[in-house]
C-alpha positions in Angstrom: 16.0 34.7 1.3 14.8 31.8 3.2 15.8 31.9 6.9 18.3 29.3 8.0 17.4 29.6 11.6 16.5 26.1 12.7 13.4 27.1 14.7 11.9 29.1 11.5 12.5 26.5 9.1 9.4 24.5 7.7 8.6 20.8 8.2 9.1 19.0 4.8 6.3 16.5 4.0 7.6 14.1 1.1 4.4 13.0 -0.7 1.3 14.5 -1.7 -0.9 11.5 -1.2 -3.6 10.7 1.5 -1.2 10.5 4.4 1.1 13.3 3.3 -1.8 15.7 2.7 -3.2 14.7 6.2 0.1 15.5 7.8 -0.2 18.9 5.9 -3.7 19.5 7.3 -2.6 18.8 10.8 0.4 21.2 10.2 -1.8 23.9 9.0 -4.1 23.5 11.9 -1.2 23.9 14.4 0.2 26.7 12.3 3.5 25.0 11.8 5.3 26.1 8.6 5.5 23.2 6.0 6.2 22.4 2.4 4.8 19.3 0.7 7.0 17.9 -2.1 4.9 15.5 -4.6 6.8 13.9 -7.5 3.7 13.9 -9.6 1.9 16.7 -11.4 -1.3 16.5 -9.0 -2.2 15.5 -5.7 -2.1 11.7 -5.0 -0.5 10.7 -8.3 0.1 7.2 -7.1 -3.6 6.7 -6.0 -4.5 7.8 -9.5 -2.7 4.9 -11.1 -5.0 2.5 -9.3 -8.0 4.9 -9.6 -10.3 2.1 -11.1 -10.2 0.0 -7.8 -12.8 0.5 -5.2 -11.8 0.5 -1.5 -13.2 -1.8 1.2 -13.7 1.1 3.5 -16.5 3.6 3.0 -15.9 7.5 2.9 -16.3 7.8 6.8 -13.0 6.0 7.2 -11.0 7.6 4.4 -11.2 11.3 5.3 -8.5 12.6 7.9 -10.0 14.4 10.8 -7.9 17.6 10.3 -8.6 17.5 6.6 -12.3 17.2 7.3 -12.4 20.3 9.5 -10.6 22.4 7.1 -12.6 21.2 4.2 -15.9 21.8 6.1 -14.9 25.3 6.9 -14.4 25.9 3.1 -17.9 24.6 2.5 -17.0 21.1 1.1 -19.9 18.8 0.9 -18.7 15.4 2.2 -19.6 12.4 0.1 -22.1 9.8 1.4 -20.4 8.2 4.4 -21.6 4.7 3.5 -20.3 4.8 -0.1 -17.2 2.9 -1.0 -15.1 5.3 -3.2 -12.8 4.2 -5.9 -9.1 5.4 -6.0 -10.0 8.1 -8.5 -13.1 9.3 -6.4 -10.7 9.6 -3.4 -8.3 11.6 -5.4 -10.9 13.8 -7.2 -13.4 14.2 -4.6 -11.4 14.5 -1.4 -7.6 14.9 -2.0 -7.9 17.5 -4.9 -10.2 19.8 -2.9 -7.9 19.3 0.1 -4.8 20.2 -1.7 -6.5 23.4 -3.4 -7.5 25.0 0.1 -5.7 28.3 0.7 -4.1 26.7 3.8 -2.3 24.1 1.7 -2.1 25.1 -1.9 0.7 27.6 -1.6 2.9 25.1 0.2 2.5 22.2 -2.1 5.1 21.7 -4.8 4.4 19.4 -7.7 7.0 17.6 -10.0 9.2 17.6 -7.1 11.1 14.3 -6.6 13.3 13.9 -3.5 16.6 12.3 -4.3 18.4 12.8 -0.8 17.9 13.8 2.7 20.7 14.4 5.1 22.0 17.0 7.5 23.4 20.3 6.4 27.1 20.0 6.3 27.4 16.5 7.9 27.0 12.9 7.2 25.3 10.3 9.4 28.6 9.8 11.3 28.8 13.3 12.9 27.1 13.5 16.3 28.0 17.0 17.5 25.0 19.5 17.3 23.2 17.1 15.2 19.7 17.6 16.6 19.8 21.3 16.0 21.4 21.2 12.5 18.9 21.7 9.6 18.0 18.8 7.5 18.7 19.1 3.8 16.4 17.9 1.2 17.7 17.7 -2.3 15.4 17.6 -5.3 16.1 15.9 -8.7 16.4 19.2 -10.3 19.2 20.2 -8.0 17.2 22.4 -5.5 18.1 22.1 -1.9 15.5 22.8 0.8 16.3 23.2 4.6 13.8 21.8 7.1 13.5 21.6 10.8 12.0 18.1 10.4 11.0 15.7 7.6 7.9 13.5 7.3 8.4 10.9 4.8 5.0 9.9 3.3 6.3 8.9 -0.2 4.7 5.4 0.0 5.9 2.2 -1.9 4.0 2.2 -5.2 7.1 2.9 -7.2 9.0 0.0 -5.6 7.2 -3.2 -6.2 8.6 -6.6 -5.2 9.9 -8.8 -7.9 8.6 -11.8 -9.2 11.4 -14.1 -7.9 10.4 -16.1 -4.9 13.6 -15.7 -3.3 13.3 -12.0 -2.8 15.6 -11.2 -5.8 15.0 -11.0 -9.5 14.1 -14.5 -11.0 16.5 -15.6 -13.7 15.5 -13.6 -16.9 13.0 -11.4 -15.1 14.6 -8.3 -16.1 14.9 -9.4 -19.9 11.2 -10.3 -19.8 10.1 -6.9 -18.3 8.1 -6.0 -21.4 5.6 -8.9 -20.7 5.1 -8.0 -17.0 2.5 -5.7 -15.4 2.8 -4.6 -11.7 -0.2 -4.8 -9.4 -3.7 -3.6 -10.2 -3.6 -2.9 -14.0 -6.9 -1.5 -15.3 -8.0 -4.9 -17.0 -11.5 -3.7 -17.8 -10.7 -0.2 -18.6 -7.6 1.5 -20.1 -5.6 -1.6 -20.1 -8.3 -4.0 -21.6 -6.4 -4.3 -25.0 -3.3 -5.8 -23.3 -5.4 -8.7 -21.8 -8.4 -9.1 -24.1 -7.9 -12.5 -26.0 -4.7 -13.3 -24.1 -3.6 -15.7 -21.6 -2.5 -14.0 -18.3 -0.7 -15.3 -15.3 -1.3 -13.7 -12.0 1.4 -14.3 -9.3 0.6 -13.5 -5.8 -2.0 -14.2 -3.2 -3.2 -11.0 -1.7 -5.9 -8.6 -2.3 -4.3 -7.0 -5.2 -4.1 -10.4 -7.0 -7.7 -11.1 -6.1 -8.8 -7.9 -7.6 -7.0 -8.5 -10.8 -8.1 -12.1 -11.0 -11.8 -11.2 -10.8 -11.5 -8.6 -13.4 -9.8 -10.9 -15.8 -12.4 -13.4 -15.1 -15.1 -10.9 -16.1 -12.9 -10.1 -19.3 -12.8 -13.7 -20.0 -16.7 -13.9 -19.9 -16.8 -11.0 -22.4 -13.9 -11.8 -24.8 -13.5 -15.3 -26.1 -9.9 -16.6 -26.0 -9.2 -14.8 -22.9 -7.8 -17.1 -20.0 -6.5 -16.7 -16.6 -3.8 -18.7 -14.5 -3.2 -17.9 -10.8 0.0 -19.0 -9.4 0.8 -19.1 -5.5 3.7 -20.2 -3.5 1.6 -21.8 -0.8 0.1 -25.3 -1.0 -3.4 -24.0 -0.5 -5.3 -20.6 -1.4 -7.3 -20.9 1.9 -5.7 -17.5 3.1 -6.8 -15.8 0.0 -10.3 -17.2 0.2 -10.3 -16.1 3.9 -13.3 -17.0 6.0 -15.7 -16.7 3.0 -19.3 -16.9 4.5 -17.7 -16.7 8.0 -15.3 -13.9 7.5 -15.6 -11.0 9.8 -15.0 -8.7 6.7 -18.1 -9.5 4.5 -16.4 -7.8 1.5 -13.4 -10.0 1.8 -15.6 -13.1 2.5 -17.5 -12.2 -0.7 -14.0 -11.9 -2.5 -13.2 -15.3 -1.2 -16.2 -16.9 -2.2 -16.4 -15.7 -5.6 -12.7 -16.4 -6.3 -13.2 -20.0 -4.8 -16.1 -20.6 -7.2 -14.2 -19.2 -10.3 -11.3 -21.7 -9.4 -13.9 -24.5 -9.0 -15.6 -23.9 -12.2 -12.4 -23.8 -14.2 -12.5 -20.1 -15.1 -9.4 -19.5 -13.1 -6.6 -22.3 -13.4 -4.9 -22.4 -10.0 -1.3 -23.7 -9.7 -0.3 -24.1 -6.0 3.4 -24.6 -4.7 4.6 -22.4 -7.4 7.8 -20.4 -6.6 9.1 -18.4 -9.6 12.6 -19.2 -10.4 13.0 -18.1 -13.9 11.2 -16.1 -16.7 12.0 -16.6 -20.5 10.4 -14.5 -23.2 10.2 -16.2 -26.6 8.2 -15.5 -29.7 5.7 -13.3 -28.3 5.1 -15.3 -25.2 6.6 -15.8 -21.7 7.4 -19.0 -19.9 7.6 -19.1 -16.1 9.4 -21.8 -14.4 8.3 -22.7 -10.8 10.8 -25.5 -10.3 8.5 -28.6 -10.8 6.1 -26.9 -13.1 6.1 -24.2 -16.0 3.5 -21.9 -17.1 3.4 -20.2 -20.5 1.3 -17.0 -20.9 1.1 -13.9 -23.0 1.1 -11.6 -20.0 2.2 -11.6 -16.5 0.6 -9.6 -13.6 3.1 -9.5 -10.6 0.9 -9.0 -7.5 3.7 -9.8 -5.2 3.6 -6.5 -3.0 5.9 -3.6 -2.4 9.0 -2.7 -0.5 10.2 0.8 0.9 12.9 2.6 -0.7 15.4 3.9 2.0 18.1 4.8 -0.4 17.4 8.6 -0.5 17.6 8.8 3.4 20.7 6.6 3.7 22.7 9.4 5.3 20.2 9.7 8.2 20.4 7.5 11.3 17.6 4.9 10.9 16.8 2.1 13.3 15.1 -0.3 10.8 14.0 -3.7 11.4 16.2 -6.2 9.5 13.3 -8.1 8.4 10.4 -5.8 7.5 12.4 -2.4 7.0 9.8 -0.6 9.4 11.1 1.0 12.7 12.4 -1.8 15.1 9.7 -0.7 17.6 6.9 -1.0 15.0 7.8 -4.3 13.5 6.4 -6.6 16.2 3.0 -4.7 15.9 2.7 -5.1 12.1 4.4 -8.4 11.5 2.3 -10.3 8.8 3.4 -13.6 10.2 1.3 -12.7 13.4 -1.1 -10.1 12.2 -3.6 -9.1 9.5 -4.4 -5.4 9.0 -7.3 -5.7 11.5 -5.0 -6.8 14.4 -2.5 -4.2 14.2 -2.8 -2.0 17.4 -2.8 1.8 17.3 0.7 3.4 17.2 2.2 6.8 16.7 5.2 9.0 17.0 7.0 6.9 19.7 6.8 3.8 17.6 7.7 5.7 14.4 10.8 7.5 15.8 14.4 7.0 14.5 17.6 7.8 16.2 17.5 10.8 13.7 15.8 13.6 15.5 13.0 15.2 13.6 12.7 12.5 10.9 9.6 10.1 10.6 8.2 7.8 7.9 4.5 7.6 8.0 1.8 5.9 5.9 2.4 2.7 4.0 6.0 3.2 3.8 6.4 3.1 7.6 5.3 -0.5 7.3 8.1 -1.6 5.2 7.3 -4.9 3.7 4.3 -5.6 5.8 1.0 -5.7 3.7 -0.9 -4.9 6.9 -1.3 -1.2 6.4 -4.7 0.8 7.0 -5.4 4.3 5.6 -7.1 5.2 8.8 -4.0 4.0 10.7 -1.9 6.3 8.5 -4.1 9.4 9.3 -3.5 8.6 13.0 0.2 8.4 12.5 0.1 11.8 10.8 -2.0 13.3 13.8 0.5 11.8 16.3 3.7 12.7 14.6 2.7 16.3 14.1 1.6 16.6 17.7 5.0 15.4 18.7 6.7 17.9 16.3 4.6 20.7 17.9 5.8 19.5 21.4 2.4 18.3 22.3 3.4 14.9 23.7 0.2 14.3 25.5 -1.7 14.4 22.3 1.1 12.6 20.3 0.8 9.6 22.8 -3.0 9.6 23.0 -3.2 7.2 19.9 -6.7 5.8 19.1 -8.3 4.1 16.0 -12.0 4.8 15.3 -12.6 1.7 13.1 -15.6 -0.5 12.4 -15.7 -3.6 14.5 -14.8 -5.7 11.6 -11.9 -3.6 10.6 -11.0 -2.0 7.4 -8.6 -3.7 5.1 -7.3 -3.1 1.5 -9.3 -2.7 -1.6 -12.7 -3.9 -2.4 -13.2 -6.6 -5.0 -16.8 -6.7 -5.4 -17.4 -5.2 -8.7 -20.2 -2.7 -9.3 -21.0 -2.4 -5.7 -20.3 1.0 -4.2 -22.1 0.7 -0.8 -21.5 -1.2 2.4 -25.1 -2.0 2.8 -24.8 -4.0 -0.5 -22.3 -6.4 0.9 -19.4 -4.8 -1.0 -17.9 -3.0 2.1 -16.1 -3.8 5.2 -19.1 -3.9 7.5 -22.2 -5.5 5.4 -24.4 -3.0 7.1 -24.1 0.6 8.3 -21.1 1.5 10.2 -21.6 0.2 13.8 -22.1 2.7 16.6 -19.3 1.4 18.7 -15.6 0.9 17.8 -13.2 -1.4 19.1 -11.1 0.4 22.0 -7.7 1.5 21.2 -5.1 -1.1 21.4 -7.3 -4.0 20.7 -6.9 -6.3 17.7 -9.8 -6.4 15.2 -11.2 -9.6 14.0 -10.3 -10.7 10.5 -11.7 -14.2 10.1 -8.4 -15.7 9.5 -6.2 -17.2 12.3 -2.8 -15.4 12.4 -1.4 -13.3 9.7 -0.8 -13.5 6.0 2.0 -15.8 5.9 0.7 -18.6 8.1 -0.3 -21.0 5.2 2.5 -23.6 4.5 4.9 -23.1 1.5 6.4 -25.7 -0.7 10.1 -25.8 -0.6 11.6 -26.8 -4.0 15.1 -28.2 -4.4 17.4 -26.0 -6.7 18.5 -29.1 -8.3 14.9 -30.1 -9.4 14.0 -29.5 -13.1 10.8 -28.2 -14.6 8.2 -30.4 -16.3 7.4 -32.6 -13.4 4.1 -34.1 -13.3 3.6 -33.4 -9.7 0.0 -32.8 -8.7 -0.9 -29.0 -8.9 1.3 -28.3 -11.8 0.1 -26.3 -14.8 -1.0 -27.6 -18.0 0.2 -25.3 -20.9 
């Protein structure tokens, strides 16, 4: 029988991805009992879904410090530090061996989807003895687990943003779901047949959109009849192109230059000022209205980002920023209107804390809707939070990030280039010997954040079919 004495209860980690397993490694090092609940049937099931995508950052920045120590003790040979892994390599060459370590494996439960977290015998209204009452974690199969603390590292992969530009479903979007792919389909691999010889509309202006656009352009080169349309809300693609040759992130600069040239030569048809209002599927195709223009395509890739799911922790006392959905303390540090991923300062347990004692969200979910998350930042979150749970507040508050001078952002769009020395990484050369001091922003090559570019506002009374410049020719 599992003890219900509060101090004897384990820490429950929700999510067996990179940051969740990092938390487990730090818990194991500090000899704090824990259980990891992973909804998939293997470690990092979400990462495997974008396994074909290569990261911007080389291996040296993708391995957590505690995980590295545990793996090294078991004889693990770390991959070449300057190689940029794909998502599949991250999962197979690092996360699987980590999850199989004797210090972690017995405490990881797969096929365990969490449907609710609350306090045993009380809802969020009751205050008396709350901090010493066990947290109750309910699984989809009906099992209940008790915990002294919960670390939510479940991510946001399963809750993508909608196509609708107003933050809600566009008219007809749900009826046209069969024509819509979410971010990062494997265009040149397992999903190739869905796009070959087809006209595909990509909606979004971030790195996920850029990756897909480059892959679709390569497919168009290989397969006649394949065409690509790119629709963005802003009036200019400048923020997606970044600094190009002057970008402080060479890989992102290479992405911008390549994307720019493909738009200029007509391989990619760019439609600016396009805010999705309606989606209609007819006769094997889908027509998307952006107010003044319409686009007809065979497939849509919705690369509009992700949002956190807080529904299963709705009985906990959360202090969420009303805009981003992160903690209120973290929001100004990650606001995409002001920051890129490289200018987010180090942060830890203090900024991640909620009024609910013993509950923390870490990893990409901790950022809410902000697309400025770094994997290395998630590892430092895990270290800080576990130190706080151990009562080591000096370590919890000594938050630092060891990043290359140019920063590490998102996934690498340079096809067939797996080293930073080849211009496909975050640095362009081997990692620098010095890192930016903790607390300082990192150069990105773009002034301000992701949302600085102006948007075109379209009156709801305007009809489609306008000949305004920038509209799409079917």
